[in-house]
ROSE-169185 format. One record per residue (C-alpha): residue number from 1; x, y, z; chain. Coordinates in nm, 3 decimals, padded with zeros to 5 digits, m for minus. Layout:
REM ROSE-169185
 kegu       X       Y       Z rokol
  NUM       X       Y       Z     A
...
//
This chain:
REM ROSE-169185
 kegu       X       Y       Z rokol
    1 m05.798  02.881 m06.534     A
    2 m05.890  03.049 m06.170     A
    3 m05.540  03.001 m05.930     A
    4 m05.543  02.923 m05.543     A
    5 m05.320  03.104 m05.349     A
    6 m05.263  02.977 m04.973     A
    7 m05.128  03.128 m04.667     A
    8 m04.823  02.931 m04.494     A
    9 m04.713  03.028 m04.180     A
   10 m04.389  02.896 m04.249     A
   11 m04.140  02.707 m04.469     A
   12 m04.248  02.377 m04.442     A
   13 m04.650  02.479 m04.447     A
   14 m04.583  02.581 m04.800     A
   15 m04.346  02.283 m04.886     A
   16 m04.692  02.141 m04.845     A
   17 m04.863  02.372 m05.036     A
   18 m04.666  02.337 m05.311     A
   19 m04.656  01.924 m05.307     A
   20 m05.056  01.955 m05.309     A
   21 m05.054  02.149 m05.641     A
   22 m05.094  02.552 m05.503     A
   23 m05.034  02.857 m05.772     A
   24 m04.877  03.027 m05.506     A
   25 m04.794  03.082 m05.165     A
   26 m04.877  03.378 m04.949     A
   27 m04.594  03.367 m04.678     A
   28 m04.680  03.493 m04.306     A
   29 m04.558  03.436 m03.939     A
   30 m04.774  03.512 m03.662     A
   31 m05.108  03.356 m03.730     A
   32 m05.312  03.447 m03.447     A
   33 m05.202  03.807 m03.549     A
   34 m05.388  03.712 m03.922     A
   35 m05.037  03.820 m04.030     A
   36 m04.741  03.917 m04.011     A
   37 m04.383  03.991 m04.216     A
   38 m04.202  03.669 m04.171     A
   39 m03.872  03.671 m04.101     A
   40 m03.529  03.663 m04.298     A
   41 m03.443  03.335 m04.179     A
   42 m03.789  03.214 m04.285     A
   43 m03.783  03.438 m04.651     A
   44 m03.376  03.287 m04.719     A
   45 m03.510  02.906 m04.678     A
   46 m03.816  03.030 m04.942     A
   47 m03.628  03.135 m05.166     A
   48 m03.387  02.858 m05.136     A
   49 m03.649  02.550 m05.102     A
   50 m04.001  02.678 m05.290     A
   51 m04.020  02.617 m05.671     A
   52 m04.386  02.796 m05.643     A
   53 m04.457  03.182 m05.695     A
   54 m04.405  03.325 m05.266     A
   55 m04.533  03.653 m05.192     A
   56 m04.434  03.759 m04.860     A
   57 m04.691  04.018 m04.668     A
   58 m04.526  04.299 m04.525     A
   59 m04.723  04.417 m04.230     A
   60 m04.484  04.542 m03.906     A
   61 m04.795  04.419 m03.642     A
   62 m05.080  04.284 m03.601     A
   63 m05.431  04.553 m03.550     A
   64 m05.536  04.841 m03.770     A
   65 m05.336  04.967 m04.110     A
   66 m05.230  05.273 m04.066     A
   67 m04.889  05.319 m03.979     A
   68 m04.637  05.561 m03.795     A
   69 m04.351  05.678 m03.958     A
   70 m04.151  05.418 m03.788     A
   71 m04.352  05.172 m03.859     A
   72 m04.339  05.320 m04.251     A
   73 m03.947  05.301 m04.223     A
   74 m03.950  04.923 m04.143     A
   75 m04.194  04.812 m04.445     A
   76 m03.977  05.024 m04.662     A
   77 m03.691  04.816 m04.546     A
   78 m03.893  04.506 m04.525     A
   79 m03.974  04.592 m04.906     A
   80 m03.609  04.610 m04.971     A
   81 m03.534  04.303 m04.872     A
   82 m03.797  04.152 m05.017     A
   83 m03.685  04.251 m05.354     A
   84 m03.292  04.205 m05.310     A
   85 m03.408  03.835 m05.265     A
   86 m03.598  03.812 m05.574     A
   87 m03.958  03.732 m05.487     A
   88 m04.196  03.803 m05.751     A
   89 m04.404  03.976 m05.551     A
   90 m04.532  04.084 m05.183     A
   91 m04.886  04.147 m04.982     A
   92 m04.882  04.512 m04.880     A
   93 m05.135  04.726 m04.766     A
   94 m05.164  05.068 m04.574     A
   95 m05.483  05.297 m04.475     A
   96 m05.499  05.658 m04.349     A
   97 m05.697  05.757 m04.060     A
   98 m06.024  05.820 m04.223     A
   99 m06.004  05.501 m04.386     A
  100 m05.911  05.570 m04.692     A
  101 m05.569  05.445 m04.910     A
  102 m05.301  05.615 m04.813     A
  103 m05.204  05.709 m05.161     A
  104 m04.859  05.906 m05.037     A
  105 m04.717  05.625 m04.862     A
  106 m04.865  05.346 m05.114     A
  107 m04.776  05.576 m05.407     A
  108 m04.380  05.505 m05.239     A
  109 m04.430  05.130 m05.157     A
  110 m04.512  05.063 m05.601     A
  111 m04.215  05.285 m05.628     A
  112 m04.020  05.052 m05.456     A
  113 m04.165  04.762 m05.493     A
  114 m04.123  04.773 m05.897     A
  115 m04.142  04.495 m06.117     A
  116 m04.266  04.265 m05.820     A
  117 m04.662  04.236 m05.836     A
  118 m04.805  04.332 m05.538     A
  119 m05.107  04.201 m05.348     A
  120 m05.327  04.461 m05.161     A
  121 m05.428  04.255 m04.860     A
  122 m05.715  04.299 m04.660     A
  123 m05.670  04.606 m04.545     A
  124 m05.913  04.668 m04.836     A
  125 m06.210  04.536 m04.570     A
  126 m06.112  04.864 m04.357     A
  127 m06.176  05.096 m04.626     A
  128 m06.493  05.328 m04.644     A
  129 m06.576  05.355 m04.979     A
  130 m06.479  05.000 m05.196     A
  131 m06.556  05.192 m05.512     A
  132 m06.324  05.451 m05.411     A
  133 m06.099  05.228 m05.306     A
  134 m06.097  04.998 m05.605     A
  135 m06.008  05.254 m05.887     A
  136 m05.712  05.404 m05.673     A
  137 m05.563  05.093 m05.639     A
  138 m05.602  05.033 m05.990     A
  139 m05.442  05.385 m06.041     A
  140 m05.195  05.252 m05.810     A
  141 m05.115  04.960 m06.021     A
  142 m05.137  04.679 m05.778     A
  143 m05.169  04.343 m05.901     A
  144 m05.466  04.197 m05.778     A
  145 m05.692  04.345 m05.457     A
  146 m05.734  04.049 m05.177     A
  147 m06.117  04.062 m05.005     A
  148 m06.342  03.916 m04.871     A
  149 m06.605  04.183 m04.987     A
  150 m06.593  04.395 m04.648     A
  151 m06.783  04.065 m04.447     A
  152 m06.695  03.874 m04.202     A
  153 m06.668  03.603 m04.437     A
  154 m06.613  03.590 m04.820     A
  155 m06.896  03.440 m04.810     A
  156 m07.107  03.647 m04.717     A
  157 m06.933  03.967 m04.909     A
  158 m07.009  03.742 m05.254     A
  159 m07.241  04.012 m05.386     A
  160 m06.961  04.337 m05.323     A
  161 m06.651  04.014 m05.443     A
  162 m06.912  04.008 m05.750     A
  163 m06.943  04.353 m05.792     A
  164 m06.594  04.454 m05.743     A
  165 m06.467  04.180 m06.036     A
  166 m06.704  04.349 m06.275     A
  167 m06.634  04.669 m06.197     A
  168 m06.276  04.645 m06.191     A
  169 m06.004  04.657 m06.570     A
  170 m05.707  04.666 m06.320     A
  171 m05.632  04.472 m06.057     A
  172 m05.753  04.056 m06.011     A
  173 m06.014  04.067 m05.728     A
  174 m05.911  03.753 m05.497     A
  175 m06.155  03.633 m05.252     A
  176 m06.055  03.511 m04.944     A
  177 m06.144  03.479 m04.534     A
  178 m06.378  03.142 m04.499     A
  179 m06.268  03.074 m04.893     A
  180 m06.292  02.611 m04.826     A
  181 m06.392  02.314 m05.006     A
  182 m06.721  02.315 m04.898     A
  183 m06.810  02.660 m05.051     A
  184 m06.558  02.738 m05.318     A
  185 m06.773  02.672 m05.602     A
  186 m07.004  02.987 m05.536     A
  187 m06.690  03.148 m05.603     A
  188 m06.642  03.008 m05.906     A
  189 m07.000  03.035 m06.008     A
  190 m06.921  03.449 m05.943     A
  191 m06.712  03.494 m06.207     A
  192 m06.379  03.524 m05.946     A
  193 m06.040  03.446 m06.066     A
  194 m05.818  03.356 m05.773     A
  195 m05.913  03.223 m05.459     A
  196 m05.662  03.265 m05.145     A
  197 m05.716  02.979 m04.817     A
  198 m05.506  02.882 m04.521     A
  199 m05.692  02.512 m04.605     A
  200 m05.552  02.462 m04.267     A
  201 m05.562  02.149 m03.977     A
  202 m05.443  02.191 m03.673     A
  203 m05.170  01.960 m03.633     A
  204 m04.977  01.794 m03.267     A
  205 m04.640  01.881 m03.135     A
  206 m04.396  01.656 m03.157     A
  207 m04.309  01.655 m02.775     A
  208 m04.377  01.342 m02.547     A
  209 m04.304  01.606 m02.244     A
  210 m04.572  01.850 m02.163     A
  211 m04.554  02.117 m01.925     A
  212 m04.939  02.167 m01.758     A
  213 m05.040  02.513 m01.680     A
  214 m04.754  02.688 m01.864     A
  215 m04.862  02.912 m02.222     A
  216 m04.601  03.183 m02.374     A
  217 m04.898  03.371 m02.484     A
  218 m05.161  03.583 m02.262     A
  219 m05.431  03.388 m02.379     A
  220 m05.423  03.163 m02.107     A
  221 m05.665  02.903 m02.288     A
  222 m05.373  02.871 m02.589     A
  223 m05.245  02.496 m02.626     A
  224 m04.855  02.548 m02.656     A
  225 m04.873  02.174 m02.824     A
  226 m05.020  02.242 m03.154     A
  227 m05.004  02.472 m03.439     A
  228 m05.147  02.590 m03.730     A
  229 m05.043  02.402 m04.091     A
  230 m05.141  02.322 m04.414     A
  231 m05.366  02.044 m04.518     A
  232 m05.208  01.891 m04.849     A
  233 m05.494  01.708 m04.915     A
  234 m05.753  01.976 m04.886     A
  235 m05.511  02.162 m05.103     A
  236 m05.499  01.914 m05.379     A
  237 m05.898  01.852 m05.332     A
  238 m06.017  02.256 m05.376     A
  239 m05.760  02.270 m05.699     A
  240 m05.954  01.925 m05.786     A
  241 m06.252  02.100 m05.759     A
  242 m06.135  02.445 m05.955     A
  243 m06.007  02.199 m06.244     A
  244 m06.312  02.066 m06.304     A
  245 m06.542  02.371 m06.292     A
  246 m06.287  02.503 m06.567     A
  247 m06.369  02.186 m06.769     A
  248 m06.708  02.181 m06.732     A
  249 m06.735  02.530 m06.784     A
  250 m06.534  02.530 m07.097     A
  251 m06.747  02.223 m07.213     A
//
């Protein structure tokens, strides 16, 4: 049966995803950066409160995926903490400055991740050659690749996603970026086994007092009194569609 991974930016968010029937959570901080490594506190609370598989992202900063020596050292330290806490898997990815998988560093990370399922994240979508990258990641033994098919959204990249799924003899190809209830059957019909979605909505702050004209972000358009959170109803609806699709195919 196809699986739904929900991207969650906090433990409360992840608890909603679990209650709604998500198969797995990708745990992140900093949604405006596209997801960064969760804090130690968030990681510990996730291990204490959640029962479904939780895979934290290991990403020390926003921007590209070509890291300095210090940044790489931070990645290694964060992986060590995630392993020590007993997570079943994590999400990571490193490229070199020519847009290829950084095989030297990824081999080091794979040794550090022994015993955990490794998802190579959307750094794959910035790779120079997806077919070569797929082969390299297969050789490394990664469990899955999160990708939009090297397009802005997975729906636009569906052609490459289908090709990668057919080519892969190792990693699961997991479609992510713009995967939602309205287009989920397109991915299922293409034979994609795992889907990644934020399944999110904007929720308002519980604060009654609202200070106007002050923002914590350099973008003055940012609203400090709304935030992104998982929509449990949406997660449940997506899982229902996935289950119905599986049953229809089986009959």
